[in-house]
N, C-alpha and C positions, 0 to 999 in steps of 0.2 A: 395882737389885735390890729396893729398898724398894717401888717401885711395883708390881712383880710380886707381892710378898708380900701387898700390900693387895688386889689384884684377885682373887687365888685364893679367899679366904674369901667375897668378894662374889659371885663366879661360882658357888661351891658353894651359897650361900644362894639365889640366883636359881633354880638347878636344883631345889632342894627345894621352893620355892614353886610352880614350874611343875608339878611332879609332884603336888602337893597339889591345885592347881586342876584338873588333868586328871581327878581323881576326882569332881569336881563336874559335869563336862560331860556325863556320862551315857553310856550304851551305845546305839549306833545299831544297831537290828536291821533288816537289809535283807532277811532270809530268803534271800539270793542264794547263800549257801554251801551250801544244802541241795541235794543232787544229784538234781534232778528232770529226767529225760531223756525223759519222755513228756508228752503233753498231758493226762494223767490227774492228778487231784488226790489228795492224801492228807491225813490229819489231822496237825496239829502234835503232836509227841510231848511228853509231860510232861517237865519239867526242861530243855526247850530254853531256852537263855539263863538258866537258873536259875528259870524260871517254870513255872506249871501252866496249860496252855491247854485250855479246854473249848469244844468246838464250833467251833474254828478250824481251817480247812483251809489248805493251801498248794498253789500250782500254778505251773508255768512258764507265764507269761502269753503268751509268744511262741509256744510249741508249742501251747498251748490254742487260741489264735486261729487258727493254721493249720488246726486240725481243726474248729473250731466257729464261726468267723467273728468279726468285730470286736464287742467289747462293752466295758463298763467294766473288764473284767479286763485288757484290753490298755492302755486309757487310764489305768488305776490304777497303772502302774509309775512310781515315782519313781526307781528304779534297776533296771536290767535284771538278771535277768528274772523273778524269783519275786515273787509277792504272796500275802498271807494274805487270807482271807475268812471270813465267817460262813456256815457250812454250812446249806443249805436256807433261808437268810434268817432263821433262828431266832436268838434271843439267844445271845451268846457271852461268855465270861468269861476273865479272867486272874487267877490267884491266886498268892500267894507266902507262904512261911513267914517270910520276912524283909521288913520294911516297905520300901517303895520310893516314889520320886517318879516320877509319870508326867508327862513333859515335853511330849510331842506326837506326832503321827503324820500321815501323808498318808492321806486318806480319799477314796473315790470310789464313786459308785453303780454297781453292776454292770449293772443293767437300767434303772433309773429316774433321770431327772434330778431335781434338787431333792429328793434323798432325805434324810429326817430321820434322824439318827443320835444317839440319846441315849447319853451316856457318863457313868456313875456311878462314883464312887470311894468305897470303904468302908474303915473301920478296924473290923475285927470286924463286928458287926451294925449299926454306926452309919454312916449315910449322911453323908459329909462334902462331897461335890461332886456336882453334877448339872447337866450342860450338854448342850443339844441343838444340833448343828451341821447345816448344810445342805450336802450334797455334790453336786458336778457328776458327770455320767456320762461326760464327755469329757476330763477332765484331773484329775490328782491334786492335791487341795487341801491345803496344809499347815495344820494346826490346832494351836495352842498351848493346852495345858491347865494345866500346872503344878499338878497334883494332888499335894500333899505328904503324906508319911508315911501311905500307905495300904497295905493288903494285898490289895485286891481291886478289879478293874475289871469293870464290867458294861456290855456294848454291846447296844443294842436299836435296830433300824432299821425305819422305817415311812414310808409315804406316797410322795410324789413322783409324777412322771408318766412314762409310757413314753418312753424315749429313742429308740425306733424300731429297737432291735436285735432279733435273732431270738428271744430268750428273754424271760422275765419273772420278776418276783419282787422282793423287798425286800432282796436281798443287798447287801453293801458289800465293797469291796476295801480293804485296809490295807497300806501300805508305809512303810518308814523309821520304824518305831516307836522312840521314844527314851525311855529311862527310866534311873533310877539307883537302886541300892540305897541306903538311908539311910546317909550316910557316917559314918565314925568321927569321934569328937569333934575330933581334930586337924584334919581336913579341913573340919569344919563351920565353923571360924573364917573360912574364905575363901569358903564357899558363898554366904552372903548377898550378898556383893558381886557374884557371878556372877548370882544370881537377879535383882538390881536391873538388871543390864545386859541380861538377856533380856526384862524386862518392857516 
């Protein structure tokens, strides 16, 4: 009986710690729950996943490919079957009233191989992070950013060479976007351990 009474508090403590750690792992945004039943794209609605999306579209990559042929839209799927993209190849932005950490995403060039994608992270008007990655057009590449305590992400894509698809432009595809709103102080105690593990 004494052994059982000892293990019950330990088990409860372990459950509390695991629940706190889960708040640090972030939200995985796959876009796949959005009901896209045609090959046509639509803009992401504001407040999707609690964020404000500017110039980001979303499309069912499988249906789009069946209508328009293979491109980075198809190859950009990290999970089937929806992907987000920057409309018309123009800069796109994600904003939030609550600060958040941008952990990473899968990025793919829609039409161009070796597409440059500059990703900037801001807090208010202050630029805190600025990284340019190079994306393939034939497979989704996971990029880790770990932009901490920001309220705005700005994406600008440029360059690269034609991948030989039927279209052209400097669009990129994005899938499995991972972020977390800045945790409550109790959860912050465990988050640095997780950040070191990810690095």
